N, C-alpha and C positions, 0 to 999 in steps of 0.2 A: 531448443530454451541452451541458455548457459547456465550453470551450476559455480556458485562462489563456498567454497569450504572455509571456515576459519583454519591461522594457523596450526593449529595442536589437534585436528581432525583425528579420531579414532573410534575404531568401530566398533569399541568398547566402553563408549559411551552415547548417549542420547543427545541430539540438538535440536533447538527449537528451527521453524523453518518461517523466511520470510518470505514471500510472491508479490516479487517485485515488478510492476508492468511499466510501460512504455507509453508514450503519447502516437498518436494522431501519425503515419509515415513512416516512425522510427523502424528499426528493426532489434531486433533480442539483443543487440552486443551495445545497445547506445548507449543503456546505465553504466557499464562497464569503458568503454572506450571515450563517452565524456562527461556521464556522472564520475566514474571514477569509484564508482562505490567501494570494489574490491580494498583501494588504499583505505576510503574512507572507514570502512569496519576495521580494517589491519588496525590501522592508528587509535581508532575506540577500545580495541582489546587490549592493545598495547598500554593504554591510559589507564586501564581500568572503568572507561567511563559505557563501556557496555556490553552486554555479556555474549558470550559464542554464539554464532550463528552460522547457518547453513541458508544460503541465498537465491533463491531460484529467479531468473530471467526469462521468462517464454514471451513466446512470438504471440500479441493479441491481437496482431492484423492480421483480421480473419474478414475484413469487407474492403476494397480499396476505396484510400480517403476521396478518390474523387468523385464518387457516390456524396451526395449532400447532407445524405441520413445516414450515414457510414456508423456513427460509435452508437448511435439506437440500433441499427438494425446487430450490432456487432453483441450485444445484451446476451440474450439466448445462447448464442454461437458459442464466444468462449466461454460463457456457464458451463454448458458441455465439455467442453474442453479442457479445462480446470480442473472438472469434477470426474469428471471419468477416464482422462488420460494424461494428466499434468501432477495433478497430485499423487494417484496408483504407483506412477513409475518411480516419482520421487522413492516415494515409501517403500517400495520392492527397494530399488538400487540405493537409500543411503542410508545412516546411522539415526535416524528421526525420532523426536515424540509423535506418538500417532494419536494424538488428542488434539481438542480445540483449540484447548490453550496453551497450544505448541505449533498451533500457526496463524497468522498475521498477512492480511495482505495490504499492498497497498502501491500507491501508483501515482503516474505526474500526469495532469491534464487529463485525455481519454482514459488513461491507464488507469488513473485517480476515479474516475467517472465506473470505470469497473471492478475497481477494488470495492465501492460504495454500492452498486447495485447487486452484484456477484456476493462479495461476504456479507452485507445484510439481510440479504434472502437467502444464507448458509450459515446461519448461528449454530448449527452442527458441527460446521466443519471449521470455522472460523474466532475467533474470539481479540483480534487487535487488529485495527484498521487504520491508515494512514493516507487521507487525500493530500497531497500536492498540485495546486494552485488547480482544483480543479473542485466541482459537485454538481450534483442529479438534483433532480426537482425528487421531494421525499416521496412524491405521489407513485413512483416508484419502486420504494424500498417503505410498503404501511406498516411493516412490522417495527418500527419506532415510536407506534402507535399502543404497542403494550406494554404493560403496566411494568413487566420484570425486564426491556429492554436493559435496563443501567443495570442490573443484574448479569444479565448476561455480557457482556461488555469487559474484558478487560480495560482495554487502553483503544480510544481515538484520540488520534490527531489530524485537527484542518488546518492546513499549514499555506504560504504565499507570501510573494516576493512584496517588495516595499513599494516599486514603482509600476506591481500590476493589480494595487489595491484603493478602488476605489467606491462611492456610496453605490449601491449597487451590481458590482462585482460579487462572482459567485457567489465563491467561498465566503463571501461577508454574507448574506441572503443566508447562506443554506449555515452558520455559525449564528444569527440571529433566529432563525426557525429552531436550531436546539438546543439555546437558551428558553425559548417559548414554551418549549416543552420537556423542559428539566432532565434533559439527556446530557448527561456530562461528559467532559470532553476536553481535549487540551487545544487552546486556541492561537495560533502566534503567526504574527506578521514581521517578518526582519529579511536581511540582507539589501544589499543597496542592487539587487535586480529586480528583473520585469520575468518576464516568462522562458526562462531560460534558466537555464544548469550551473549560473549563477546563482539564481536562489535555490536550486533543487541540491545541489549539493551541500550551501547551508544550512537548509533544514535538515535533510539524512546527519550532516556531524552534530550540531547545537540542540536538535530538541529530537527528531524522531525515531532513530537510532537507538540513543540512551535512555528511550523510555521504552523501548519497549521489552514485554515480562520483568515488569518490574512489581508489579502488583502481589 
């Protein structure tokens, strides 16, 4: 995994943590090499638009993408990796807020599907979520049917690129389902990109990172 620390990181204070996941076939370094998340967050902090946070980018490629069902097969495997390995390691080695309200999980494409399924099914661990150019069937996250779901979620962001959005797009379908169930969320379509880092860098800078931990 790769770990971003804010410029003023100090063990004398505690920081919220964003667990940021990549898409199918990517490596743990992709969010920094192509997503530029470290530079984006540095700039947002300097501009006073986002809170200082630790960003953890683990390897979520636990089943090879040559398997046509690789995304679905990874849900349980990566869930165990996150809960039993990644989070305990981070909380042992870094000065972080050890509380669900101090943890967010987000990802692009397959990583967003991981964030939805793992995040929603572990509301004792996470309270904020970012689904970038992604969505999974709500049948995999029946917790959304609980009457207190909105009370357990601090921030739910669903976003995608202008040129990957059309009627029937997965994120559009999820947005409409969330509306039908009166689930509070921010839905945003922006950038001139499609299913690419033009879109994902845009979503991070203009919406998702500034929106975290504002409740």
